[in-house]
C-alpha positions in Angstrom: -0.2 0.0 0.3 2.8 2.3 0.6 3.8 2.3 -3.3 1.1 4.9 -3.7 3.0 6.9 -1.0 6.1 6.6 -3.1 4.1 8.0 -5.8 3.0 10.7 -4.1 6.3 11.8 -2.7 7.9 11.4 -5.8 5.3 13.6 -7.5 6.1 16.5 -4.8 9.7 16.4 -5.9 10.4 15.3 -2.3 13.9 13.6 -1.4 12.6 10.4 0.6 14.0 6.9 1.3 11.7 4.3 2.6 12.3 0.5 4.1 9.1 -1.1 4.4 7.1 1.5 6.6 9.9 3.1 8.1 10.3 6.4 5.9 12.2 9.2 6.0 11.6 12.5 4.6 14.7 15.4 3.8 14.1 19.0 3.5 15.9 21.8 3.6 14.3 23.6 6.7 12.3 22.9 10.3 9.6 25.2 8.5 9.5 23.2 5.8 9.7 19.8 7.5 6.7 20.6 9.9 4.6 21.4 6.9 5.6 18.2 4.6 4.8 16.2 8.1 1.3 17.5 9.0 0.3 17.3 4.6 2.0 13.5 4.3 0.4 12.5 7.4 -2.9 13.5 6.5 -2.3 12.1 3.1 -1.4 8.6 5.0 -4.5 8.7 6.9 -7.0 10.4 4.8 -6.0 8.9 1.4 -4.5 5.7 2.3 -6.5 4.9 5.7 -3.4 3.8 7.5 -2.7 5.3 11.1 0.6 7.3 11.3 2.7 6.3 14.1 2.8 9.6 16.0 5.3 8.8 19.0 8.1 7.5 16.3 6.7 10.3 13.9 9.3 13.4 14.2 11.0 16.6 12.6 14.8 16.0 13.7 18.6 17.3 12.6 20.0 14.1 10.6 22.8 13.7 13.7 19.3 13.2 16.2 18.1 10.2 14.0 18.6 6.5 13.8 17.4 4.3 10.9 17.5 1.1 9.6 20.8 1.2 12.4 22.4 4.2 11.5 23.2 7.1 12.6 24.5 10.8 11.0 27.0 13.1 11.3 27.7 16.4 9.6 31.5 16.4 8.2 32.8 19.6 6.3 29.1 20.7 5.5 27.9 17.3 4.1 26.0 14.3 6.2 27.8 11.4 6.4 26.4 7.8 7.5 27.9 6.2 10.5 26.8 3.0 12.8 23.9 4.8 15.6 25.7 4.4 19.0 22.8 1.8 19.8 24.1 -0.3 17.2 27.9 -0.2 18.4 26.6 -1.4 21.8 24.6 -4.0 20.4 27.6 -5.3 18.2 29.8 -5.3 21.3 27.5 -7.1 23.7 27.4 -9.9 21.1 31.2 -10.3 21.2 31.4 -10.4 24.8 29.0 -12.6 25.0 31.2 -15.0 22.8 34.4 -14.1 24.7 32.8 -14.5 27.7 34.7 -16.8 30.1 31.9 -18.4 31.1 31.1 -19.3 27.7 32.0 -23.0 27.3 32.8 -22.8 23.3 36.4 -23.9 22.6 38.8 -21.1 21.5 38.6 -22.1 17.8 34.4 -22.5 18.0 34.4 -18.7 19.5 36.6 -17.4 16.6 34.4 -19.3 14.2 31.3 -17.4 15.8 33.2 -13.8 16.2 33.9 -14.2 12.4 30.1 -14.9 11.6 29.1 -12.2 13.7 31.9 -9.6 12.6 31.7 -10.3 9.0 27.6 -10.1 9.0 27.8 -6.7 10.9 30.2 -5.0 9.1 29.3 -6.1 5.5 25.8 -4.4 6.6 27.2 -1.3 7.6 29.9 -1.1 4.8 28.8 2.1 3.7 29.1 3.7 7.6 32.0 5.8 8.3 33.5 3.6 11.7 37.3 3.1 11.2 38.2 4.4 14.8 35.4 2.3 16.5 36.6 -0.6 14.5 40.0 -0.2 15.7 38.9 0.2 19.1 36.2 -2.9 19.2 39.3 -4.8 17.4 41.9 -3.9 20.2 39.4 -5.1 22.9 38.4 -7.9 21.5 42.0 -9.5 21.0 42.5 -8.5 24.9 39.0 -10.7 25.8 40.4 -13.5 23.5 43.7 -13.5 25.5 41.9 -13.7 28.6 40.1 -16.7 27.3 43.0 -18.8 26.6 44.9 -17.8 29.9 41.4 -19.3 31.6 41.3 -22.2 29.2 45.1 -23.5 30.1 43.8 -23.3 33.7 46.7 -24.7 35.7 49.7 -23.3 36.1 52.1 -26.3 35.0 50.0 -25.7 31.6 50.4 -22.2 31.7 53.8 -22.5 31.6 54.4 -25.0 29.3 52.3 -23.1 26.9 54.3 -20.0 27.4 57.8 -21.8 26.9 56.0 -23.1 23.7 55.2 -20.1 22.5 58.5 -18.8 22.8 58.3 -16.9 26.4 62.1 -17.4 28.3 61.8 -19.9 31.2 61.8 -16.9 33.5 59.1 -15.4 32.5 57.1 -18.0 32.2 57.5 -19.0 35.3 56.8 -15.7 37.0 53.8 -15.3 34.7 52.3 -18.3 35.1 52.4 -18.5 39.0 51.1 -15.0 39.6 48.1 -14.5 41.6 46.8 -11.2 39.3 43.5 -11.7 37.7 43.2 -12.3 34.2 42.7 -8.9 33.1 45.8 -7.9 34.2 47.5 -11.0 32.6 45.9 -10.3 29.4 47.5 -6.7 29.4 51.4 -7.9 29.8 53.5 -7.8 27.3 54.6 -11.5 27.6 50.6 -12.2 26.6 50.7 -10.0 23.8 54.1 -11.8 22.7 52.9 -15.3 23.2 49.5 -14.4 21.9 50.0 -11.8 19.3 48.1 -10.5 16.6 49.8 -12.4 14.1 49.2 -15.4 15.7 45.4 -14.6 16.4 44.9 -14.0 12.6 46.6 -17.1 11.8 44.5 -18.9 14.0 41.6 -17.5 11.3 40.1 -14.5 13.8 38.9 -11.7 11.7 39.7 -8.2 12.6 37.1 -5.7 12.6 38.9 -3.0 10.9 40.8 -5.2 8.5 37.4 -6.2 7.3 36.0 -3.3 7.2 38.8 -1.7 5.3 38.5 -4.3 2.9 34.8 -4.1 2.3 34.0 -0.5 3.1 31.8 0.9 0.4 32.5 5.2 0.3 29.4 7.5 -1.1 
């Protein structure tokens, strides 16, 4: 039924985008926006016999809008897309759930699941500007994986053995393997960054958010 709305908006010369029943109409001023809001609402309700959701319908600047998961910001006079803050937070929660130390999946299974989520999410938002966010999220993700690996090793003997196997000196392996410090601290150490380096995580198949974003990013 909203196909008729598309034709009406085109006839009026309005710039708009619609996905299902979610529609944005772009105008140049607040006065024009209020006028279009009133007239289009009247058309939808009187001509098409549909009910407009008053709570969700509003006049707003682009930086106050969330549309299909996207937000917008002004860059040198041009409005650019970015993932909305709520979308980023939801993405981070998914990654956090997968890398939770209480999650019983093996490290390899976690990486497989992470890759599915990372690729799917970034492919959807590939037109958005989010280089800084992907760099930050990727760094935090690798840190959480190091914590998972540290917990997976469990016993001090196993930790020592694995660190030695990964090229860490006897002294450093012994000191870190027998520390009473928490997972977060251990994962932050130089020893763990060398033992479980970014290169090793990459070799295990982990997709880095920033790398995948730079690969698929579509500039508009």
